PLY file of the C-alpha trace (Angstrom):
ply
format ascii 1.0
element vertex 441
property float x
property float y
property float z
element edge 440
property int vertex1
property int vertex2
end_header
165.93 2.29 232.74
163.05 3.66 230.69
164.00 3.81 227.00
163.67 7.57 226.60
165.74 8.27 229.70
168.37 5.83 228.44
168.40 7.74 225.15
169.22 10.95 227.05
171.87 9.28 229.24
173.59 7.65 226.27
173.54 10.80 224.13
174.78 12.96 227.00
177.67 10.57 227.58
178.57 10.65 223.87
178.37 14.43 223.70
180.69 14.82 226.71
183.23 12.63 224.90
183.38 15.20 222.09
185.76 17.84 223.43
184.14 21.18 222.60
186.21 23.30 224.98
185.78 26.95 224.03
188.13 28.38 223.00
188.57 27.09 220.36
185.12 25.42 220.41
185.32 22.87 217.61
181.58 22.22 217.99
181.01 20.74 214.52
181.69 17.10 215.55
179.11 17.43 218.34
176.66 19.11 215.96
177.16 16.19 213.55
176.36 13.74 216.34
173.03 15.48 216.94
172.39 15.77 213.19
172.86 12.00 212.79
170.10 11.36 215.34
167.79 13.74 213.51
168.61 12.19 210.12
167.87 8.69 211.42
164.37 9.85 212.31
163.75 11.76 209.12
163.51 15.17 210.81
164.27 18.26 208.73
167.44 19.91 209.94
170.47 21.91 208.87
174.02 21.96 210.17
175.53 25.42 209.67
178.98 26.75 210.43
179.70 30.37 211.31
183.38 29.55 210.68
185.32 26.35 210.06
184.59 23.84 212.88
182.13 26.25 214.59
178.99 24.24 213.89
175.41 24.58 215.12
172.50 22.31 214.25
168.91 23.45 213.83
165.86 21.22 213.32
162.23 22.13 212.80
158.76 20.76 212.24
155.46 22.31 211.14
152.21 21.05 212.62
149.93 22.41 209.91
147.81 23.80 212.74
147.82 27.48 213.73
149.99 28.16 216.74
153.08 29.98 218.02
156.67 29.21 217.14
158.69 27.70 220.00
162.46 27.23 220.05
164.20 24.69 222.30
167.68 26.17 222.65
170.91 24.73 224.07
174.64 25.01 223.41
177.33 22.51 222.50
180.49 24.23 223.74
181.94 23.93 227.24
184.47 25.76 229.41
187.97 24.31 229.91
188.61 21.49 232.38
191.96 20.56 233.94
192.00 16.78 234.16
194.63 16.86 236.93
192.02 18.45 239.23
189.26 15.93 238.49
188.68 12.48 239.96
187.66 11.22 236.48
188.62 12.14 232.92
186.48 15.26 232.30
185.84 14.15 228.72
185.08 10.50 229.44
181.31 10.80 229.75
181.67 8.12 232.41
178.48 6.62 233.85
179.16 5.44 237.40
177.56 5.53 240.84
174.28 6.64 239.29
175.80 9.76 237.69
176.98 10.88 234.27
180.36 12.58 234.75
182.19 15.10 232.63
182.50 18.66 231.42
179.09 19.73 230.14
177.09 17.22 232.19
175.23 20.21 233.64
176.27 23.10 231.40
174.91 22.54 228.84
175.04 19.16 227.14
172.36 17.86 229.49
170.03 20.40 227.91
171.17 19.43 224.40
170.16 15.81 225.05
166.99 16.43 227.08
165.58 18.97 224.67
166.35 16.76 221.68
164.45 13.86 223.26
161.47 16.09 224.10
161.54 17.61 220.61
161.49 14.16 219.00
158.65 13.03 221.29
156.44 15.92 220.20
157.34 15.66 216.51
156.82 11.91 216.35
153.48 12.07 218.20
152.43 15.31 216.43
151.46 16.79 219.82
152.31 20.41 219.03
150.94 23.46 217.24
152.59 25.94 214.93
156.33 25.65 214.37
158.58 23.72 216.75
162.32 24.38 216.50
165.34 22.75 218.11
168.80 24.33 218.10
172.10 23.20 219.61
174.57 26.00 219.04
178.22 26.94 219.21
180.09 29.52 221.26
177.76 30.36 224.17
180.62 30.19 226.67
182.50 32.94 224.81
179.52 35.20 224.21
177.51 33.38 221.55
178.53 35.60 218.64
179.63 32.55 216.62
176.56 30.52 217.58
173.13 31.81 218.54
174.10 35.40 217.81
175.34 34.45 214.35
172.14 32.50 213.62
169.93 35.39 214.70
171.84 37.79 212.46
172.57 35.57 209.46
169.89 32.85 209.48
166.84 34.32 211.22
164.69 32.11 208.98
165.92 29.11 210.97
165.54 30.37 214.54
162.96 33.17 214.68
160.54 32.22 217.48
157.75 33.66 219.60
158.92 31.64 222.61
162.34 30.31 223.61
163.12 27.71 226.26
166.80 27.85 227.18
169.32 27.28 229.97
169.92 29.65 232.86
167.31 28.50 235.36
165.32 25.56 236.60
167.28 24.63 239.72
165.49 23.85 242.96
165.85 25.94 246.11
164.65 23.71 248.96
162.82 25.30 251.89
161.26 24.27 255.17
157.79 24.34 253.63
158.50 23.18 250.10
160.82 24.06 247.28
161.01 26.88 244.78
162.11 26.25 241.18
163.61 29.35 239.57
162.85 30.45 236.02
165.22 32.92 234.43
163.13 35.76 232.95
165.84 38.44 232.74
169.57 38.88 232.72
171.76 41.82 233.58
173.58 43.86 231.00
177.34 43.60 230.58
179.23 46.89 230.43
182.91 46.10 230.88
185.08 49.20 230.89
188.70 50.25 231.25
190.01 53.22 233.21
193.34 54.71 232.15
195.34 56.71 234.71
198.32 58.79 233.68
201.28 60.13 235.64
204.94 60.77 234.96
207.91 58.40 235.09
210.76 58.58 237.54
213.43 56.43 239.14
211.82 54.05 241.62
214.72 54.51 244.04
213.28 58.01 244.51
209.50 57.41 244.71
208.69 61.13 244.71
210.61 61.71 241.49
207.57 60.66 239.46
203.79 60.67 239.55
202.81 57.02 240.09
199.86 56.04 237.85
199.63 52.63 239.54
198.77 54.28 242.86
195.99 56.24 241.17
194.56 53.03 239.74
194.85 51.34 243.12
192.92 54.11 244.86
190.24 53.89 242.18
189.97 50.12 242.56
189.52 50.47 246.32
186.89 53.19 245.86
184.91 51.09 243.38
185.10 47.93 245.50
184.26 49.60 248.81
181.05 51.34 247.71
177.95 49.67 246.29
175.32 51.33 244.11
171.92 51.54 245.84
169.43 48.69 245.39
166.78 48.83 242.68
164.55 45.81 243.24
162.83 44.74 240.04
159.30 43.29 240.40
160.33 39.75 239.40
163.23 39.80 241.87
160.89 40.92 244.64
158.47 38.13 243.70
161.30 35.59 243.78
162.40 36.73 247.23
158.87 36.57 248.59
158.42 33.04 247.18
161.69 31.89 248.77
160.72 33.45 252.10
157.34 31.72 251.93
159.06 28.38 251.31
161.26 29.05 254.35
158.18 29.52 256.52
158.51 33.29 257.01
155.07 34.68 258.02
153.26 36.65 255.30
153.29 40.01 257.17
157.10 39.94 257.40
157.83 39.20 253.74
157.17 42.72 252.34
159.29 44.17 255.14
162.26 41.89 254.40
162.10 42.71 250.68
161.92 46.48 251.27
165.05 48.65 251.06
165.18 48.82 254.86
164.84 45.07 255.28
167.22 43.93 252.54
170.40 44.09 254.68
168.77 41.77 257.23
167.61 39.45 254.45
171.12 39.24 253.03
172.67 38.51 256.44
170.18 35.69 256.94
170.66 34.23 253.45
174.25 33.04 253.99
175.18 30.89 250.95
172.74 32.61 248.56
173.63 36.16 249.66
176.20 36.93 246.89
173.73 35.87 244.17
170.79 37.72 245.74
172.82 40.88 246.34
173.91 40.95 242.68
170.26 40.78 241.58
169.37 43.81 243.69
171.73 46.41 242.26
174.19 47.35 239.54
177.59 45.86 240.33
181.17 46.92 239.56
184.12 44.62 240.22
187.74 45.64 239.49
189.36 42.61 237.88
192.50 43.44 235.87
195.35 45.93 236.38
198.03 46.61 233.78
200.81 49.05 234.49
204.55 49.41 234.70
207.34 48.08 232.52
210.35 47.79 234.83
210.60 47.29 238.55
212.84 50.34 238.93
210.67 52.78 236.94
207.69 54.70 238.33
204.82 53.79 235.95
203.38 56.71 233.99
200.35 54.73 232.72
198.14 52.19 234.48
194.90 50.66 233.22
192.19 49.20 235.45
189.53 46.93 233.93
186.14 46.66 235.64
183.43 44.03 235.21
180.21 46.05 235.36
176.76 44.40 235.29
173.66 46.56 234.97
170.00 45.99 235.74
167.40 46.55 233.01
166.86 50.26 232.49
170.53 51.26 232.96
173.22 51.83 230.38
176.38 53.62 229.35
175.34 57.05 230.65
174.71 55.66 234.13
178.19 54.07 234.21
179.92 57.30 233.20
177.96 59.35 235.73
178.46 56.89 238.60
182.20 56.50 238.03
182.65 60.24 237.63
180.90 60.96 240.94
182.76 58.19 242.71
186.26 59.12 241.51
185.91 62.88 241.44
185.12 63.49 237.80
188.63 63.78 236.34
192.08 62.24 236.30
191.13 59.19 234.23
189.90 58.15 230.80
186.97 55.71 230.56
186.67 53.34 227.60
184.05 50.62 227.20
185.48 47.29 226.06
182.16 45.40 225.90
178.55 46.56 225.90
175.52 44.29 226.00
172.24 45.69 227.31
170.11 43.84 229.85
167.09 41.94 228.56
163.89 40.70 230.17
160.70 38.80 229.38
157.24 39.15 230.92
155.88 36.76 233.53
152.40 35.29 233.22
152.65 34.04 229.65
151.34 30.62 228.54
154.89 29.25 228.71
155.40 30.48 232.28
152.03 29.00 233.30
153.02 25.72 231.63
156.22 25.63 233.71
154.14 26.18 236.85
151.84 23.29 235.91
154.77 20.99 235.14
156.51 21.70 238.44
153.27 21.19 240.39
152.86 17.81 238.68
156.46 16.55 238.84
157.43 18.08 242.21
154.23 18.26 244.30
154.28 20.95 246.95
156.79 23.06 245.04
156.29 26.49 243.53
157.86 28.47 240.70
159.43 31.92 240.89
160.97 34.19 238.25
164.51 35.38 238.74
167.16 37.47 237.04
170.47 35.95 236.05
173.55 37.96 236.96
175.45 36.32 234.11
174.52 36.03 230.45
172.87 33.44 228.21
171.96 33.26 224.54
168.37 34.24 225.41
169.36 37.90 225.07
169.82 37.57 221.30
166.22 36.39 220.83
164.64 38.88 223.22
166.45 41.70 221.49
166.11 40.67 217.82
162.67 39.09 217.73
160.97 40.19 220.95
160.85 36.53 221.94
159.54 35.49 225.34
162.65 33.64 226.52
162.93 31.67 229.75
165.79 29.77 231.31
164.39 26.49 232.61
166.36 23.25 232.75
164.63 21.65 235.74
166.93 20.01 238.29
166.26 18.67 241.76
168.74 19.42 244.53
169.70 15.78 245.03
173.09 17.19 246.01
173.37 20.39 248.09
172.57 23.37 245.86
175.91 24.96 246.75
177.73 21.86 245.48
175.70 21.73 242.26
176.43 25.38 241.49
180.15 24.85 242.20
180.29 22.02 239.64
179.11 24.32 236.83
182.45 25.50 235.37
184.08 23.66 238.28
185.58 20.29 239.17
183.88 16.86 238.89
180.83 18.17 237.05
178.18 15.47 237.02
174.43 14.89 237.01
172.52 11.97 238.50
170.48 9.68 236.29
167.52 10.33 238.59
167.90 14.03 237.90
168.19 13.38 234.17
164.87 11.58 234.34
163.30 14.43 236.33
164.67 17.00 233.89
163.30 15.12 230.89
159.89 14.48 232.44
159.45 18.08 233.65
160.59 19.49 230.30
158.22 17.28 228.33
155.39 18.04 230.75
156.08 21.79 230.28
155.81 21.51 226.52
152.65 19.42 226.66
151.04 21.92 229.04
152.12 24.82 226.83
150.37 23.41 223.78
147.17 22.96 225.77
147.26 26.61 226.79
147.95 28.22 223.40
0 1
1 2
2 3
3 4
4 5
5 6
6 7
7 8
8 9
9 10
10 11
11 12
12 13
13 14
14 15
15 16
16 17
17 18
18 19
19 20
20 21
21 22
22 23
23 24
24 25
25 26
26 27
27 28
28 29
29 30
30 31
31 32
32 33
33 34
34 35
35 36
36 37
37 38
38 39
39 40
40 41
41 42
42 43
43 44
44 45
45 46
46 47
47 48
48 49
49 50
50 51
51 52
52 53
53 54
54 55
55 56
56 57
57 58
58 59
59 60
60 61
61 62
62 63
63 64
64 65
65 66
66 67
67 68
68 69
69 70
70 71
71 72
72 73
73 74
74 75
75 76
76 77
77 78
78 79
79 80
80 81
81 82
82 83
83 84
84 85
85 86
86 87
87 88
88 89
89 90
90 91
91 92
92 93
93 94
94 95
95 96
96 97
97 98
98 99
99 100
100 101
101 102
102 103
103 104
104 105
105 106
106 107
107 108
108 109
109 110
110 111
111 112
112 113
113 114
114 115
115 116
116 117
117 118
118 119
119 120
120 121
121 122
122 123
123 124
124 125
125 126
126 127
127 128
128 129
129 130
130 131
131 132
132 133
133 134
134 135
135 136
136 137
137 138
138 139
139 140
140 141
141 142
142 143
143 144
144 145
145 146
146 147
147 148
148 149
149 150
150 151
151 152
152 153
153 154
154 155
155 156
156 157
157 158
158 159
159 160
160 161
161 162
162 163
163 164
164 165
165 166
166 167
167 168
168 169
169 170
170 171
171 172
172 173
173 174
174 175
175 176
176 177
177 178
178 179
179 180
180 181
181 182
182 183
183 184
184 185
185 186
186 187
187 188
188 189
189 190
190 191
191 192
192 193
193 194
194 195
195 196
196 197
197 198
198 199
199 200
200 201
201 202
202 203
203 204
204 205
205 206
206 207
207 208
208 209
209 210
210 211
211 212
212 213
213 214
214 215
215 216
216 217
217 218
218 219
219 220
220 221
221 222
222 223
223 224
224 225
225 226
226 227
227 228
228 229
229 230
230 231
231 232
232 233
233 234
234 235
235 236
236 237
237 238
238 239
239 240
240 241
241 242
242 243
243 244
244 245
245 246
246 247
247 248
248 249
249 250
250 251
251 252
252 253
253 254
254 255
255 256
256 257
257 258
258 259
259 260
260 261
261 262
262 263
263 264
264 265
265 266
266 267
267 268
268 269
269 270
270 271
271 272
272 273
273 274
274 275
275 276
276 277
277 278
278 279
279 280
280 281
281 282
282 283
283 284
284 285
285 286
286 287
287 288
288 289
289 290
290 291
291 292
292 293
293 294
294 295
295 296
296 297
297 298
298 299
299 300
300 301
301 302
302 303
303 304
304 305
305 306
306 307
307 308
308 309
309 310
310 311
311 312
312 313
313 314
314 315
315 316
316 317
317 318
318 319
319 320
320 321
321 322
322 323
323 324
324 325
325 326
326 327
327 328
328 329
329 330
330 331
331 332
332 333
333 334
334 335
335 336
336 337
337 338
338 339
339 340
340 341
341 342
342 343
343 344
344 345
345 346
346 347
347 348
348 349
349 350
350 351
351 352
352 353
353 354
354 355
355 356
356 357
357 358
358 359
359 360
360 361
361 362
362 363
363 364
364 365
365 366
366 367
367 368
368 369
369 370
370 371
371 372
372 373
373 374
374 375
375 376
376 377
377 378
378 379
379 380
380 381
381 382
382 383
383 384
384 385
385 386
386 387
387 388
388 389
389 390
390 391
391 392
392 393
393 394
394 395
395 396
396 397
397 398
398 399
399 400
400 401
401 402
402 403
403 404
404 405
405 406
406 407
407 408
408 409
409 410
410 411
411 412
412 413
413 414
414 415
415 416
416 417
417 418
418 419
419 420
420 421
421 422
422 423
423 424
424 425
425 426
426 427
427 428
428 429
429 430
430 431
431 432
432 433
433 434
434 435
435 436
436 437
437 438
438 439
439 440
């Protein structure tokens, strides 16, 4: 195994063995592991804690030559894993059958290790311009407020950057005429809200003796789930769909038709496995998720609360939610309260970093193309787009050496693992991206 790939494999295995399940996180031991590597190589760095045991590590280097600032961003925390459901210990970092196994192998300790190796390569060879920054942070899986968000607010001197390369994209979508690698250039806003419905209590043995608030909430949940907001296809989503259709061998004259409002239903029916993801990129979404009501089985509930996971496209916000829900439910009979608000963010396409990604993919995966896409979930990129106006992309390049559906299921799922061949591809394509970027700026 080539020495630099072995470095990534070994570090990834060690990082997985540090249990950073969030909550509670406990990322400081993992941050110390990264800091030790940096210290051994004499690289300037700082380990900071937003709270006890909530550590992030930031490293930097100055070229002495004019150029942009670029941040290589990843996160140290992981979601929970139930060992009884896995075929291996999820925190073993086991290397077997050509794979590294464990929670975080894909999300996101692979990125921590790959980006560190690429960062060290550029620093040691002095093949960069401006300021190059590396950050492995806490708390992304619970919103990032104790990690990247805390750094942006409290230590902007460490992480302010013109460009950010982060997680959230990079996976391959194979097609009949080549593959498409997706680059996350935007992510939807999160507007979780709670609807409170009120009635009057009564004895449940006489259902009509009270006004059942639970039934009101149930009718609202059904109304929200049964009707979808209309599509609003953003330019980068349309470009992504056209690239995927091209890779599938769809003739050029048909592509604009399939990505039009009239053709989208047909496109979704034909997309099968990818349809839920594509549909969520086309429109605002509302999903009822939690109901709380009633205290005793024999009492008609006078209060019931319905929580809704709402994700909004760029350009939409709180006013749209209130108006849509009011029209849908009749305008009265409920109280709406937001429990989380985080506006959508986006970055332009066509920048030197996007062009560098295109060049790297063309070199490392001949015959493949690159397309922008919008994430329906959230990443730490939003903090940098919002605070600094950073051009932030999600690109951790991965080949579909397993079926894409299986790879996506492993993220936050069971038996998460990544092949050593894919680790090598990820490292090579990441380094190639950075080298191409510095030739373009």
